C-alpha positions in Angstrom: 0.0 0.0 0.0 1.1 3.6 -0.7 2.6 5.5 2.2 0.2 8.0 3.9 0.6 11.7 3.0 1.3 13.8 6.1 1.3 17.6 6.2 3.7 19.8 8.2 3.7 23.5 9.0 7.3 24.7 8.5 6.8 27.7 10.8 8.5 28.7 14.0 5.5 27.4 16.1 6.4 23.9 15.0 10.2 24.2 15.2 10.6 21.3 17.7 8.8 19.0 15.3 10.8 20.4 12.3 13.9 19.5 14.2 12.8 15.9 14.7 11.8 15.6 11.1 15.3 16.8 10.2 17.2 14.6 12.6 15.0 11.5 12.6 12.8 11.3 9.5 10.2 8.6 9.4 10.0 6.1 6.6 6.3 5.4 7.5 4.9 8.3 5.5 5.5 11.0 2.9 6.0 14.5 4.4 4.6 17.6 2.7 5.8 21.0 4.2 3.7 24.0 3.4 2.0 27.1 4.8 -1.2 26.5 6.9 -3.6 27.8 4.2 -2.3 25.2 1.6 -2.4 22.4 4.1 -6.0 23.3 5.1 -7.0 23.0 1.5 -5.0 19.9 0.7 -6.6 17.7 3.4 -10.1 18.9 2.6 -9.4 18.0 -1.0 -8.2 14.5 0.1 -4.6 15.2 -1.0 -3.3 14.6 2.5 -4.3 11.9 5.0 -3.1 13.6 8.2 -2.2 17.2 8.7 -2.2 20.1 11.1 -5.1 22.5 10.2 -6.3 25.8 11.5 -8.8 25.1 14.3 -11.7 26.7 12.4 -11.0 24.4 9.4 -11.9 21.3 11.5 -15.1 23.0 12.5 -16.1 23.5 8.9 -15.2 19.9 8.0 -15.9 17.9 11.1 -18.1 15.5 9.2 -15.1 14.1 7.3 -12.2 14.7 9.7 -11.2 13.4 13.2 -8.9 15.2 15.7 -5.7 13.4 16.7 -5.4 13.2 20.5 -2.8 14.9 22.6 -1.4 17.4 20.0 -2.3 20.9 19.1 -0.8 24.4 18.7 -2.0 26.4 21.7 -1.0 29.1 24.2 -2.4 30.1 27.6 -2.4 33.9 27.3 -0.1 35.9 25.0 0.8 34.1 21.8 3.2 36.7 20.3 2.4 35.6 16.8 -1.1 37.0 16.3 -0.9 40.8 16.6 -3.4 43.6 15.9 -1.7 46.8 14.9 -4.0 49.8 15.3 -3.9 53.6 14.9 -6.1 54.0 18.0 -6.9 52.0 21.1 -8.8 48.8 20.5 -11.8 49.8 22.7 -12.3 52.9 20.4 -12.7 50.7 17.3 -16.3 50.6 16.1 -17.1 50.3 12.4 -13.5 51.0 11.3 -11.8 49.1 8.5 -9.5 46.3 9.7 -7.1 44.6 7.2 -6.7 40.9 7.5 -3.7 38.8 6.3 -4.7 36.1 3.8 -2.5 33.6 5.6 -4.8 32.5 8.4 -8.3 31.3 9.0 -8.5 30.8 12.8 -7.0 34.2 13.6 -9.6 36.0 11.5 -12.4 34.3 13.5 -10.7 34.9 16.8 -10.3 38.6 16.1 -14.0 38.8 15.0 -15.1 37.1 18.2 -12.9 39.4 20.3 -14.2 42.6 18.6 -17.8 41.5 18.7 -18.1 39.8 22.1 -15.6 41.8 24.1 -15.8 45.3 22.5 -19.3 45.1 20.9 -17.8 46.4 17.7 -18.7 45.6 14.1 -15.6 46.5 12.0 -15.4 46.4 8.2 -13.0 43.5 7.6 -11.0 43.3 4.3 -8.4 40.9 3.1 -5.3 42.8 2.1 -1.6 42.4 1.5 0.2 43.9 4.5 3.7 43.8 5.7 5.5 44.9 9.0 7.1 47.7 7.0 3.7 48.8 5.5 1.0 47.7 8.0 -1.7 49.9 6.4 -1.6 49.2 2.7 -5.1 50.8 2.7 -4.7 54.3 4.2 -8.4 54.2 5.2 -7.8 51.2 7.5 -7.6 51.8 11.2 -6.0 48.4 12.1 -4.3 45.4 10.5 -4.0 41.8 11.7 -0.6 40.0 11.5 0.2 36.4 12.2 3.3 34.2 12.3 6.8 35.5 11.9 5.5 38.9 10.8 3.6 39.3 14.0 6.6 38.2 16.1 8.7 40.7 14.2 6.3 43.5 15.1 6.4 42.5 18.8 10.1 43.6 18.8 9.8 46.5 16.3 7.0 48.7 17.4 6.1 52.2 16.3 5.5 54.4 19.3 2.6 56.1 17.5 0.7 52.9 17.0 -1.1 50.4 19.4 -0.2 46.7 19.5 -2.5 44.0 20.8 -1.7 40.3 21.3 -4.9 38.6 20.3 -4.1 35.5 22.4 -3.9 37.7 25.5 -7.2 39.4 24.5 -8.9 35.9 24.4 -7.4 35.0 27.8 -8.6 38.2 29.4 -12.1 37.7 28.0 -12.6 34.0 28.6 -9.9 33.1 31.2 -9.1 30.1 29.0 -6.2 29.1 26.8 -6.6 29.2 23.0 -6.1 26.3 20.5 -4.9 27.7 17.2 -4.4 24.5 15.3 -5.1 20.8 15.6 -3.8 17.7 13.9 -6.5 15.9 12.0 -6.9 12.6 10.0 -9.4 12.0 7.3 -12.2 9.9 8.8 -12.1 7.4 5.9 -8.4 7.0 6.2 -8.6 6.5 10.0 -11.3 3.9 9.6 -9.3 1.9 7.1 -5.9 2.4 8.8 -6.3 2.8 12.5 -2.9 1.4 13.4 -1.0 3.5 10.8 -2.9 6.6 12.1 -1.9 5.7 15.7 1.7 5.3 14.7 1.9 8.6 13.0 0.1 10.4 15.9 2.6 9.0 18.3 5.5 10.0 16.1 4.3 13.6 15.9 3.6 13.7 19.7 7.1 12.2 20.5 8.6 14.5 17.8 7.5 17.6 19.6 8.8 16.2 22.9 12.1 15.3 21.4 12.5 18.7 19.7 11.6 20.6 22.8 14.1 18.5 24.9 16.7 19.6 22.4 15.4 23.2 21.9 18.7 24.9 22.3 20.1 22.9 19.4 16.9 23.1 17.4 17.0 26.9 17.5 20.7 27.1 16.6 20.3 24.6 13.7 16.8 25.3 12.2 16.2 29.0 12.8 19.4 30.5 11.6 17.8 32.4 8.8 15.1 34.1 11.1 15.4 37.8 12.1 15.2 37.0 15.8 17.7 36.5 18.6 18.2 33.2 20.3 16.5 34.7 23.4 13.5 35.9 21.5 12.9 32.5 19.9 13.5 30.6 23.2 10.9 32.8 24.9 8.4 32.3 22.0 8.9 28.5 22.1 8.2 28.4 25.8 4.9 30.2 25.3 3.7 27.9 22.5 2.6 24.5 23.7 1.6 21.4 21.8 -0.8 19.5 24.1 -4.5 18.8 23.7 -6.2 17.7 26.9 -9.5 18.5 28.8 -8.6 22.2 29.3 -7.8 22.7 25.6 -10.9 20.9 24.5 -13.0 23.1 26.7 -11.4 26.2 25.2 -11.9 24.8 21.7 -15.6 24.2 22.4 -16.1 27.8 23.5 -14.3 29.1 20.5 -16.6 27.1 18.2 -19.7 28.2 20.2 -18.8 31.9 19.6 -17.9 31.2 16.0 -21.3 29.6 15.5 -23.1 32.5 17.2 -21.4 34.9 14.8 -22.2 32.8 11.8 -18.5 32.1 11.1 -19.3 28.4 10.9 -22.5 26.8 9.6 -22.9 24.2 12.4 -21.6 23.6 15.9 -19.0 20.8 15.4 -18.7 17.6 17.4 -15.2 17.0 18.8 -14.5 13.6 17.2 -11.3 12.4 18.8 -9.5 9.6 17.0 -9.1 6.4 19.1 -7.5 3.4 17.5 -9.2 1.0 20.0 -12.7 2.0 19.1 -14.7 1.8 15.9 -14.5 5.4 14.7 
């Protein structure tokens, strides 16, 4: 039988796993490295069997996907890599235009939930090409949302005339819960036909994060040499990001989905179908 196709986010938030893939590649599956948006699309189009996806993508496809246990991308409070840059304080934003990066799905929904539920605002959202050097490509925009390496860069290069908000911290202050930004999923049909293969890959990914984190100093030195951040900055970031998925994270994920459903960001309230190789899925 052909090897399973497995996706991987080659971003800083998965650096420990990237380290393991580099040092100890598995011969059990084919690895496809790409940005989150492309991985989201690939697994929903059946081009991948297992992949990390933005949390909101699972909610929109829960009828055909299952969540792998014990692994996610989450943070309890500040996340550093989802930043809203604004020309005025966030509580003064009402119907203003906010520019959204095209790179992320979950962060869009999270920002919309924060603005609506916490600040009772109804901004005009627009997808636009933005950069840390030019955060307001549309001069009529009041704020812009950045994710990933660009957001982390902005954390350390702030304009004293602008306001910066960590959206993970905003969620924490509003809900007192952590936030799950991405989950690993398996196509339901693949899991049903290949429960043991699915379990082996899940365990490899879980162990891969643990191994990479245990060797974090080496991982940062070897893998992140081309990044515009100091060792200290990356070390701090990778102690904020966590990769677990337990009861607390599932509770937070459920609330995120509840709010997304209330704001019509998803069509249905998803069931959290967790893969278990020992039961009939």
